[in-house]
C-alpha positions in Angstrom: 1.7 40.3 -15.7 0.0 37.4 -14.1 2.3 34.6 -12.2 1.2 31.3 -13.5 3.6 29.1 -11.1 0.6 27.8 -8.8 -0.9 26.3 -12.0 1.9 24.8 -13.2 2.5 23.3 -9.7 -1.2 21.7 -9.5 -0.8 20.5 -13.2 2.6 18.8 -12.2 0.6 17.2 -9.3 -2.1 16.0 -12.0 0.6 15.0 -14.4 2.3 12.9 -11.9 -0.8 11.2 -10.6 -1.7 10.4 -14.2 1.4 8.8 -14.8 1.1 6.7 -11.5 -2.6 5.8 -12.9 -0.9 4.6 -16.1 1.6 2.4 -14.6 -1.1 0.9 -12.4 -3.1 -0.1 -15.4 0.1 -1.7 -17.2 0.8 -3.7 -13.9 -2.8 -5.1 -14.1 -2.8 -5.7 -17.8 0.3 -7.8 -17.0 -1.1 -10.0 -14.2 -4.7 -10.3 -15.6 -5.7 -13.6 -16.9 -8.5 -13.1 -19.3 -7.3 -11.3 -22.9 -10.4 -8.9 -23.1 -9.0 -7.7 -19.6 -5.6 -7.2 -21.0 -7.0 -5.0 -24.0 -9.2 -3.2 -21.5 -6.1 -2.0 -19.0 -4.0 -1.3 -21.9 -6.7 0.9 -23.8 -6.9 2.6 -20.4 -3.1 3.2 -20.2 -3.3 4.8 -23.4 -6.0 7.1 -22.5 -4.2 8.1 -19.3 -0.9 8.7 -21.4 -2.5 10.7 -23.9 -4.3 12.9 -20.9 -0.7 13.2 -19.2 0.9 14.4 -22.3 -1.8 17.2 -22.9 -1.2 18.1 -19.3 2.6 18.3 -19.9 2.0 20.0 -22.9 0.0 22.8 -20.9 2.8 22.9 -18.1 5.4 23.8 -21.0 2.8 26.3 -22.2 2.1 28.0 -19.0 6.0 27.9 -18.0 6.7 29.8 -21.0 4.3 32.5 -20.3 5.7 32.6 -16.8 9.3 33.1 -18.3 8.1 35.7 -20.9 6.6 37.7 -18.0 9.9 37.7 -16.0 11.9 39.0 -18.8 9.5 41.8 -19.3 
């Protein structure tokens, strides 16, 4: 059976990057003076968090596959 550890590592790096970018959007929203900018930054942050959650779900699924192949 294939080993998915390399994919999990790459996805973990992507998840961390998405988290960092989401925090950057929140920081920008906190320092923005214009209300439209605040809304835009928060919308971007929500989209990044949604993507991060999807990546985290993929990591969990692939990690489970790796554990299943080890027990076979």
